C-alpha positions in Angstrom: -12.5 16.1 5.3 -10.3 18.7 3.6 -7.6 16.8 1.8 -5.1 19.6 2.4 -5.4 18.9 6.2 -4.8 15.2 6.0 -1.6 14.5 7.9 1.1 12.8 5.8 -1.4 12.4 3.0 0.8 10.9 0.3 2.6 8.5 2.6 -0.7 7.5 4.2 -2.3 6.8 0.8 0.8 4.8 -0.3 0.6 2.7 2.9 -3.1 2.0 2.5 -2.5 1.1 -1.2 0.1 -1.4 -0.1 -2.3 -3.0 2.4 -4.8 -3.5 -0.3 -2.1 -5.0 -2.5 -1.1 -7.4 0.3 -4.8 -8.4 0.7 -5.2 -8.9 -3.1 -2.1 -11.1 -3.0 -2.9 -13.2 0.1 -6.7 -12.9 0.6 -8.1 -13.6 4.1 -7.2 -16.3 6.6 -3.5 -15.9 7.2 -1.8 -15.1 10.5 -0.9 -11.5 11.1 2.8 -12.2 10.7 2.2 -13.1 7.0 0.4 -9.9 6.4 3.4 -8.1 8.1 5.9 -10.0 5.8 3.8 -9.1 2.7 3.6 -5.4 3.8 7.4 -5.4 4.4 8.0 -6.8 0.9 6.0 -3.9 -0.6 7.9 -1.4 1.5 11.1 -2.8 0.1 9.9 -2.8 -3.4 8.7 0.8 -3.2 11.8 2.0 -1.3 9.8 3.2 1.7 11.8 3.6 4.9 10.4 1.6 7.8 11.3 -0.3 11.0 9.5 -3.6 11.4 8.9 -4.8 15.0 10.2 -1.5 16.3 11.2 -2.1 19.9 10.3 0.1 22.9 10.8 -0.3 26.6 8.2 -0.3 29.3 9.7 1.5 32.3 8.4 1.6 35.9 10.3 3.0 38.9 13.2 4.0 36.6 13.8 0.4 35.5 12.9 -1.4 32.3 10.2 -4.0 33.2 9.4 -5.2 29.7 10.2 -4.9 26.0 7.4 -4.6 23.5 7.3 -4.2 19.7 5.3 -2.0 17.2 4.5 -3.7 13.9 5.9 -0.9 11.8 7.2 2.6 12.2 7.1 4.0 8.6 9.5 6.8 7.6 9.8 7.8 11.3 6.3 9.4 10.9 3.5 6.8 11.0 2.9 3.9 13.3 1.3 1.0 11.4 -0.4 -1.7 13.3 -1.8 -4.8 11.5 -4.6 -7.0 12.8 -6.8 -9.8 11.5 -10.5 -9.6 12.3 -13.7 -7.8 11.6 -13.7 -4.9 14.1 -11.4 -2.5 15.9 -11.5 -3.6 19.5 -11.1 -1.3 22.5 -7.9 -3.3 23.2 -6.6 -2.4 19.7 -7.4 1.2 20.2 -5.7 1.3 23.6 -2.7 -0.3 22.1 -2.2 2.2 19.3 -2.8 5.2 21.7 0.0 3.8 23.8 2.2 3.5 20.8 1.5 7.2 19.9 2.3 8.2 23.5 5.5 6.2 23.6 6.8 7.3 20.2 5.6 10.8 20.2 4.5 10.4 16.6 1.5 12.1 15.3 -0.4 9.4 13.4 -1.2 5.7 13.6 -2.9 3.6 10.9 -4.7 0.6 12.3 -5.6 -1.9 9.7 -7.7 -5.1 9.9 -7.5 -7.8 7.3 -11.1 -9.1 7.2 -12.9 -11.7 5.1 -14.3 -8.7 3.0 -11.0 -6.8 2.5 -8.9 -4.3 4.4 -10.5 -2.0 6.9 -8.4 0.8 8.3 -8.6 3.9 10.6 -6.3 6.7 11.1 -5.8 7.8 14.7 -4.1 11.1 15.5 -2.0 11.7 18.6 -3.9 14.5 20.4 -0.9 15.3 22.5 1.4 16.0 19.6 -0.6 17.8 16.9 0.8 21.2 17.5 4.5 20.2 17.1 
């Protein structure tokens, strides 16, 4: 992949570095919320703008039927979703695609904290790449 074509290259690398730092600090076995809190602490320490548990409404028939929350929206550019486990499930993929659709953002980083370290994937919003 051409590094010049990586979307939000510097911020993405910074986020991934933070995830590895959190893993190095905590190791494996904690609940997702502790990985979130650790990630948040690094965002604060590095002065990265973020919203944790960013709320969004689910609307049907013109009425809000539910409220849901995204783990992080970083610098109003990247959705960051944290999970604990060894693989990226279809449910996880569906979830982050929904987040991209709802936010209109261009990129999600989905990260799994596994027994062997952090695994992550970058998922682009195909509906928003030309904007």
